[in-house]
TIVOZA-694043 format. One line per field, with one value per residue (C-alpha): residue number from 0; x, y, z. Coordinates in Angstrom, 2 decimals, padded with zeros to 5 digits. Example, Ala and Ser with C-alpha at 12.3 -4.5 7.8 and 13.67 -1.06 7.14 Angstrom:
num = 0 / 1
xx = 012.30 / 013.67
yy = -004.50 / -001.06
zz = 007.80 / 007.14
***
This chain:
num = 0 / 1 / 2 / 3 / 4 / 5 / 6 / 7 / 8 / 9 / 10 / 11 / 12 / 13 / 14 / 15 / 16 / 17 / 18 / 19 / 20 / 21 / 22 / 23 / 24 / 25 / 26 / 27 / 28 / 29 / 30 / 31 / 32 / 33 / 34 / 35 / 36 / 37 / 38 / 39 / 40 / 41 / 42 / 43 / 44 / 45 / 46 / 47 / 48 / 49 / 50 / 51 / 52 / 53 / 54 / 55 / 56 / 57 / 58 / 59 / 60 / 61 / 62 / 63 / 64 / 65 / 66 / 67 / 68 / 69 / 70 / 71 / 72 / 73 / 74 / 75 / 76 / 77 / 78 / 79 / 80 / 81 / 82 / 83 / 84 / 85 / 86 / 87 / 88 / 89 / 90 / 91 / 92 / 93 / 94 / 95 / 96 / 97 / 98 / 99 / 100 / 101 / 102 / 103 / 104 / 105 / 106 / 107 / 108 / 109 / 110 / 111 / 112 / 113 / 114 / 115 / 116 / 117 / 118 / 119 / 120 / 121 / 122 / 123 / 124 / 125 / 126 / 127 / 128 / 129 / 130 / 131 / 132 / 133 / 134 / 135 / 136 / 137 / 138 / 139 / 140 / 141 / 142 / 143 / 144 / 145 / 146 / 147 / 148 / 149 / 150 / 151 / 152 / 153 / 154 / 155 / 156 / 157 / 158 / 159 / 160 / 161 / 162 / 163 / 164 / 165 / 166 / 167 / 168 / 169 / 170 / 171 / 172 / 173 / 174 / 175 / 176 / 177 / 178 / 179 / 180 / 181 / 182 / 183 / 184 / 185 / 186 / 187 / 188 / 189 / 190 / 191 / 192 / 193 / 194 / 195 / 196 / 197 / 198 / 199 / 200 / 201 / 202 / 203 / 204 / 205 / 206 / 207 / 208 / 209 / 210 / 211 / 212 / 213 / 214 / 215 / 216 / 217 / 218 / 219 / 220 / 221 / 222 / 223 / 224 / 225 / 226 / 227 / 228 / 229 / 230 / 231 / 232 / 233 / 234 / 235 / 236 / 237 / 238 / 239 / 240 / 241 / 242 / 243 / 244 / 245 / 246 / 247 / 248 / 249 / 250 / 251 / 252 / 253 / 254 / 255 / 256 / 257 / 258 / 259 / 260 / 261 / 262 / 263 / 264 / 265 / 266 / 267 / 268 / 269 / 270 / 271 / 272 / 273 / 274 / 275 / 276 / 277 / 278 / 279 / 280 / 281 / 282 / 283 / 284 / 285 / 286 / 287 / 288 / 289 / 290 / 291 / 292 / 293 / 294 / 295 / 296 / 297 / 298 / 299 / 300 / 301 / 302 / 303 / 304 / 305 / 306 / 307 / 308 / 309 / 310 / 311 / 312 / 313 / 314 / 315 / 316 / 317 / 318 / 319 / 320 / 321 / 322 / 323 / 324 / 325 / 326 / 327 / 328 / 329 / 330 / 331 / 332 / 333 / 334 / 335 / 336 / 337 / 338 / 339 / 340 / 341 / 342 / 343 / 344 / 345 / 346 / 347 / 348 / 349 / 350 / 351 / 352 / 353 / 354 / 355 / 356 / 357 / 358 / 359 / 360 / 361 / 362 / 363 / 364 / 365 / 366
xx = -032.79 / -031.10 / -033.66 / -032.91 / -029.15 / -029.68 / -032.01 / -029.51 / -026.66 / -028.72 / -029.68 / -025.99 / -025.10 / -027.80 / -026.57 / -022.97 / -024.11 / -026.19 / -023.22 / -020.93 / -023.33 / -023.70 / -019.94 / -019.37 / -021.94 / -020.39 / -016.90 / -018.08 / -020.00 / -016.99 / -014.23 / -012.98 / -013.59 / -010.42 / -011.79 / -014.89 / -012.83 / -010.58 / -013.61 / -015.00 / -011.69 / -011.43 / -014.96 / -014.15 / -010.85 / -012.31 / -015.71 / -015.49 / -014.72 / -015.13 / -018.13 / -018.27 / -021.25 / -021.87 / -022.37 / -022.08 / -019.09 / -017.28 / -017.97 / -016.55 / -013.55 / -012.67 / -013.06 / -010.70 / -008.23 / -008.05 / -007.69 / -004.93 / -003.01 / -002.62 / -002.10 / 000.54 / 002.39 / 002.13 / 003.40 / 006.31 / 007.73 / 008.57 / 010.70 / 010.05 / 006.54 / 008.04 / 009.15 / 012.81 / 013.56 / 014.40 / 011.57 / 011.25 / 008.69 / 008.16 / 007.55 / 007.61 / 004.19 / 001.24 / -002.32 / -004.25 / -007.90 / -010.07 / -011.99 / -015.78 / -017.64 / -020.86 / -023.85 / -022.69 / -019.31 / -021.10 / -023.29 / -020.30 / -018.49 / -021.58 / -022.01 / -018.40 / -018.97 / -020.56 / -020.54 / -021.48 / -021.80 / -024.49 / -025.15 / -026.07 / -029.68 / -030.21 / -028.28 / -025.66 / -027.69 / -030.49 / -027.96 / -027.04 / -030.59 / -031.78 / -028.69 / -030.74 / -032.44 / -029.56 / -026.61 / -027.53 / -027.85 / -024.66 / -022.87 / -023.91 / -022.57 / -019.27 / -018.68 / -019.59 / -017.05 / -014.40 / -015.25 / -015.12 / -012.13 / -013.89 / -014.82 / -018.38 / -018.23 / -021.03 / -018.97 / -015.92 / -017.21 / -016.43 / -017.93 / -015.55 / -016.40 / -014.13 / -013.15 / -011.23 / -007.77 / -008.16 / -011.53 / -010.18 / -008.56 / -009.67 / -012.40 / -011.73 / -008.30 / -008.78 / -005.45 / -007.11 / -009.39 / -008.70 / -010.58 / -012.32 / -013.53 / -016.96 / -017.16 / -020.37 / -021.35 / -021.38 / -017.91 / -016.61 / -017.95 / -016.16 / -012.97 / -012.86 / -013.41 / -010.51 / -008.26 / -008.74 / -007.65 / -004.78 / -003.49 / -003.62 / -001.61 / 001.04 / 001.35 / 001.24 / 004.07 / 006.10 / 005.90 / 005.56 / 008.68 / 009.19 / 010.15 / 006.56 / 004.37 / 001.44 / -001.83 / -000.79 / -002.16 / -000.11 / 001.75 / 001.21 / 002.90 / 004.26 / 006.14 / 007.65 / 008.77 / 010.24 / 012.16 / 013.60 / 014.57 / 016.22 / 018.20 / 019.51 / 020.50 / 022.21 / 024.40 / 025.17 / 026.10 / 028.64 / 030.19 / 028.92 / 027.64 / 024.02 / 021.90 / 018.11 / 016.47 / 012.68 / 010.93 / 007.34 / 005.83 / 003.62 / 000.11 / 001.47 / -001.78 / -002.98 / 000.14 / 000.74 / 001.55 / -000.86 / 001.62 / 004.30 / 001.84 / 000.64 / 004.25 / 005.10 / 001.96 / 002.86 / 006.38 / 004.91 / 002.86 / -000.51 / -001.31 / -004.09 / -007.65 / -006.63 / -004.30 / -006.84 / -009.42 / -007.09 / -006.30 / -010.03 / -010.44 / -007.85 / -009.05 / -011.74 / -012.25 / -013.77 / -014.65 / -016.70 / -017.04 / -020.29 / -021.32 / -025.02 / -027.07 / -024.46 / -022.36 / -019.50 / -019.01 / -016.96 / -013.22 / -011.11 / -008.59 / -005.41 / -003.28 / -003.42 / -005.58 / -008.83 / -008.36 / -011.05 / -010.89 / -009.77 / -007.60 / -005.66 / -003.28 / -002.29 / -001.67 / 000.42 / 002.57 / 003.28 / 004.01 / 006.60 / 008.31 / 011.30 / 012.33 / 013.49 / 015.69 / 017.30 / 017.95 / 019.51 / 022.02 / 023.61 / 023.70 / 020.85 / 018.34 / 014.74 / 011.51 / 008.16 / 004.69 / 002.37 / 003.96 / 006.25 / 009.73 / 012.67 / 016.22 / 019.00 / 022.60 / 025.92 / 028.33 / 032.10 / 033.81 / 035.22 / 032.72 / 033.75 / 033.57 / 030.28 / 028.70 / 029.81 / 028.79 / 025.39 / 024.71 / 025.67 / 023.47 / 020.45 / 020.73 / 020.33 / 017.32 / 015.71 / 016.24
yy = 043.98 / 044.23 / 041.83 / 039.30 / 039.49 / 039.03 / 036.07 / 034.47 / 034.98 / 033.48 / 030.56 / 029.75 / 030.09 / 027.60 / 025.13 / 025.41 / 025.00 / 021.93 / 020.36 / 021.14 / 019.50 / 016.42 / 015.91 / 016.63 / 013.99 / 011.48 / 012.13 / 011.69 / 008.53 / 006.95 / 008.18 / 004.58 / 003.48 / 004.35 / 003.23 / 005.43 / 008.35 / 008.05 / 008.06 / 011.18 / 013.03 / 012.01 / 013.26 / 016.60 / 016.92 / 016.24 / 017.95 / 018.42 / 014.86 / 014.03 / 011.73 / 009.04 / 008.34 / 004.57 / 003.05 / -000.32 / 000.89 / 002.05 / -001.32 / -003.27 / -000.94 / -001.24 / -005.02 / -005.27 / -002.83 / -004.65 / -008.03 / -006.94 / -005.12 / -008.28 / -010.74 / -008.52 / -008.13 / -011.86 / -012.77 / -010.35 / -012.42 / -015.24 / -017.91 / -016.35 / -017.80 / -021.27 / -022.59 / -021.68 / -022.96 / -026.44 / -027.48 / -030.65 / -033.14 / -034.88 / -032.26 / -033.57 / -032.11 / -032.22 / -030.98 / -033.37 / -032.33 / -029.55 / -030.28 / -030.32 / -027.59 / -027.59 / -025.25 / -022.99 / -022.45 / -021.62 / -019.06 / -017.43 / -017.11 / -015.70 / -013.09 / -011.94 / -011.04 / -007.70 / -007.50 / -009.51 / -009.09 / -007.66 / -011.14 / -012.55 / -013.69 / -011.44 / -008.70 / -009.79 / -008.58 / -011.02 / -013.87 / -012.75 / -012.08 / -015.47 / -017.45 / -019.89 / -021.01 / -020.59 / -021.85 / -025.58 / -025.62 / -023.61 / -025.94 / -028.92 / -027.25 / -026.34 / -029.82 / -031.35 / -029.03 / -030.26 / -033.92 / -033.58 / -031.21 / -028.86 / -025.21 / -024.47 / -023.20 / -020.66 / -018.92 / -018.40 / -015.30 / -011.91 / -008.60 / -005.65 / -002.22 / 000.27 / 003.07 / 006.19 / 006.25 / 009.98 / 011.75 / 014.58 / 012.28 / 012.33 / 009.64 / 009.30 / 007.77 / 004.10 / 004.10 / 006.24 / 003.37 / 000.67 / -002.67 / -003.71 / -007.32 / -008.10 / -011.77 / -013.74 / -013.93 / -017.78 / -017.84 / -015.56 / -017.94 / -020.99 / -019.03 / -017.68 / -021.19 / -022.57 / -019.63 / -020.18 / -023.81 / -023.00 / -020.16 / -022.31 / -025.02 / -022.58 / -020.62 / -023.62 / -025.26 / -022.04 / -022.45 / -018.73 / -016.62 / -014.48 / -011.44 / -011.01 / -008.73 / -008.46 / -010.41 / -012.13 / -012.09 / -010.05 / -008.38 / -004.97 / -002.15 / -001.06 / -004.33 / -003.99 / -000.39 / -001.30 / -004.19 / -002.04 / 000.78 / -001.59 / -003.42 / -000.18 / 001.33 / -001.86 / -001.89 / 001.83 / 001.40 / -001.18 / 001.42 / -000.11 / 001.68 / 000.78 / 000.74 / 000.42 / -000.88 / -000.72 / -003.24 / -002.97 / -005.80 / -004.67 / -006.16 / -008.65 / -010.55 / -010.42 / -011.91 / -014.93 / -017.96 / -020.74 / -023.52 / -021.96 / -021.36 / -024.96 / -026.16 / -024.04 / -025.06 / -028.71 / -028.05 / -026.38 / -029.48 / -028.74 / -031.98 / -034.40 / -033.10 / -029.81 / -029.03 / -030.28 / -027.91 / -024.91 / -025.97 / -026.01 / -022.65 / -021.07 / -022.60 / -021.44 / -018.09 / -015.09 / -011.48 / -008.72 / -004.99 / -003.81 / -000.15 / -000.13 / -000.90 / -002.07 / -005.28 / -006.28 / -009.74 / -012.00 / -012.31 / -015.33 / -015.05 / -016.99 / -015.98 / -014.37 / -014.79 / -012.83 / -009.63 / -009.39 / -013.09 / -013.83 / -016.73 / -014.72 / -012.93 / -016.25 / -017.79 / -014.74 / -015.15 / -018.77 / -017.74 / -015.09 / -017.07 / -018.27 / -014.63 / -014.40 / -017.51 / -016.14 / -012.76 / -014.19 / -016.21 / -012.86 / -011.67 / -009.24 / -008.45 / -008.57 / -007.20 / -007.28 / -005.92 / -007.53 / -006.88 / -004.09 / -005.42 / -003.68 / -004.98 / -003.82 / -004.28 / -003.65 / -002.12 / -001.68 / 001.71 / 001.29 / 002.80 / 000.53 / -002.64 / -001.52 / -000.92 / -004.29 / -006.17 / -004.50 / -005.17 / -008.85 / -009.41 / -007.60 / -009.46 / -012.79 / -011.44 / -010.14 / -013.44
zz = -009.30 / -005.94 / -004.47 / -007.23 / -006.60 / -002.86 / -003.44 / -005.85 / -003.38 / -000.57 / -002.82 / -003.58 / 000.09 / 001.04 / -001.59 / -000.34 / 003.26 / 002.34 / 000.50 / 003.42 / 005.86 / 003.68 / 003.32 / 007.02 / 007.91 / 005.50 / 006.90 / 010.49 / 009.60 / 007.85 / 010.16 / 010.59 / 006.98 / 005.07 / 001.70 / 001.92 / 003.23 / 000.20 / -002.11 / -000.41 / -000.72 / -004.37 / -004.98 / -003.36 / -005.21 / -008.66 / -008.86 / -012.64 / -013.72 / -017.40 / -017.63 / -020.30 / -022.51 / -022.66 / -026.10 / -027.80 / -029.83 / -026.68 / -024.99 / -027.94 / -028.31 / -024.62 / -024.68 / -027.67 / -026.11 / -022.76 / -024.47 / -026.87 / -024.17 / -022.09 / -024.94 / -026.58 / -023.28 / -022.57 / -026.05 / -025.73 / -022.86 / -025.30 / -023.64 / -020.24 / -020.22 / -019.76 / -016.37 / -015.97 / -012.49 / -011.32 / -009.05 / -006.94 / -008.16 / -004.82 / -002.08 / 001.47 / 002.33 / -000.05 / -000.29 / -002.51 / -002.12 / -000.74 / 002.43 / 002.06 / 003.93 / 005.93 / 005.76 / 008.60 / 006.92 / 003.69 / 005.47 / 007.14 / 003.83 / 002.13 / 004.86 / 004.40 / 000.72 / -000.09 / -003.88 / -006.91 / -010.67 / -012.97 / -014.40 / -010.97 / -010.80 / -007.79 / -005.93 / -003.41 / -000.43 / -001.33 / -001.28 / 002.24 / 003.44 / 002.19 / 003.13 / 005.24 / 002.03 / -000.43 / 001.64 / 001.66 / -002.13 / -002.65 / -000.23 / -002.37 / -005.53 / -003.85 / -002.44 / -005.80 / -007.41 / -004.97 / -005.57 / -009.37 / -009.30 / -011.72 / -011.41 / -012.66 / -016.24 / -015.73 / -013.05 / -015.26 / -017.05 / -015.55 / -016.46 / -016.69 / -015.37 / -017.17 / -014.80 / -015.73 / -014.12 / -013.47 / -013.37 / -015.53 / -018.13 / -021.76 / -022.07 / -025.81 / -025.08 / -024.14 / -022.27 / -019.62 / -018.54 / -015.95 / -016.07 / -012.85 / -012.91 / -011.47 / -010.48 / -009.78 / -006.12 / -005.97 / -007.57 / -004.84 / -002.19 / -003.56 / -004.30 / -000.75 / 000.61 / -001.43 / -000.61 / 003.12 / 002.83 / 000.46 / 002.64 / 005.78 / 004.03 / 002.78 / 006.03 / 008.39 / 006.45 / 005.88 / 002.11 / 001.28 / 001.00 / 004.10 / 002.03 / 000.75 / 002.87 / 000.49 / 000.83 / 004.05 / 007.58 / 010.07 / 007.20 / 005.62 / 003.75 / 007.13 / 007.65 / 004.16 / 004.81 / 008.19 / 006.63 / 003.83 / 006.20 / 008.67 / 005.98 / 004.46 / 007.80 / 008.91 / 005.78 / 006.10 / 009.78 / 008.61 / 006.33 / 003.10 / -000.01 / -000.63 / -003.79 / -003.75 / -006.93 / -007.28 / -009.53 / -010.68 / -012.72 / -015.60 / -015.37 / -012.85 / -012.20 / -015.80 / -017.44 / -015.22 / -017.36 / -016.40 / -017.22 / -015.03 / -012.19 / -012.22 / -012.22 / -009.20 / -007.34 / -007.91 / -006.62 / -003.53 / -002.72 / -004.33 / -006.13 / -007.03 / -007.12 / -005.50 / -008.40 / -010.96 / -009.47 / -009.83 / -013.40 / -014.13 / -012.37 / -014.70 / -017.97 / -020.41 / -018.72 / -020.49 / -019.81 / -021.39 / -020.80 / -019.24 / -019.47 / -018.59 / -020.58 / -023.11 / -023.11 / -025.35 / -026.80 / -024.48 / -025.07 / -024.14 / -021.30 / -022.12 / -019.13 / -015.73 / -012.65 / -012.19 / -010.23 / -007.60 / -006.80 / -003.23 / -004.40 / -007.01 / -004.60 / -003.03 / -006.45 / -007.36 / -004.24 / -005.19 / -008.79 / -007.87 / -005.07 / -007.20 / -007.73 / -004.11 / -004.47 / -007.64 / -006.04 / -002.88 / -004.92 / -005.76 / -002.14 / -002.78 / -000.06 / -001.28 / 000.16 / -001.62 / -001.19 / -003.75 / -007.17 / -005.93 / -005.20 / -003.53 / -004.05 / -001.72 / -002.83 / -001.11 / -003.63 / -003.82 / -003.81 / -007.35 / -009.88 / -012.79 / -010.72 / -009.20 / -012.62 / -014.03 / -010.88 / -010.79 / -014.48 / -014.17 / -011.15 / -012.59 / -015.91 / -014.13 / -012.20 / -015.39 / -017.22
***
């Protein structure tokens, strides 16, 4: 009996040592990969995660839940889904068409993409390994898409991977799942190509609001934090009372009104075939939940921009840009990182006046 206990103890010690060596090796290997380090820490912190059992019923239920959540939120906005700002119809600088690309540019873009979707005809690494063969044909499709100002219909469907928000959350509660869109590899190539041209146009002509630090080159969460800290300390050094208001937009990417977005793009200078292409990109989209080996029926997407698409953050920045103009009319300092917005206000010493002033200013921002 003693021998059995000793053997069992030694067995468990060997297993723990093996696990420790594996995680140590993974940590050393990914010491400069913050995303993988985060995944390793999460794996170590939640060893007893509640696993889900895929089924056709769960796929359909999740698809319905995700669709209703966004459509109900979008419908609740009412009049706010219509353009509410006065926007110029004749911008001084315009972008009327996307520039055609060559084979080498297509290859470079393909090599920068490291994921695809389950419906792709082959895994993403085969696209990359065989880019000498595939790139010329993909280049022809992309340039044809630019010339016709239409986004290929077969690339508009996204598969949704439903991930639990917390590993220990109850998998029977659909609210505990987060949708992750899986876009086709060729779609990612053309979207990244367009986003590069769109971003260059916006940045070169200073058309993006300077208060936004998200999804922009040479900007980060650090630049947003530095800006907020500096603005608050400057006001306090001047003897002023400061209020910091934090805004978080619910389902910011998913509830974008297409009509409003197109209007704001046109006002920014995106016109002609370039604007027609984006209109086509946004229209007739669908998505379906995929829990291997089960798939739900596709559901129509009536609003929003696809998360996971490289062009979506840029479109979001254009969409939210009027907020900064509205805020500044009330002498409010604004700093944003993606859909998180910080408003800094200088208040009076009188409590009653401060409350009324604050309510009036925030009502206009909310409207």
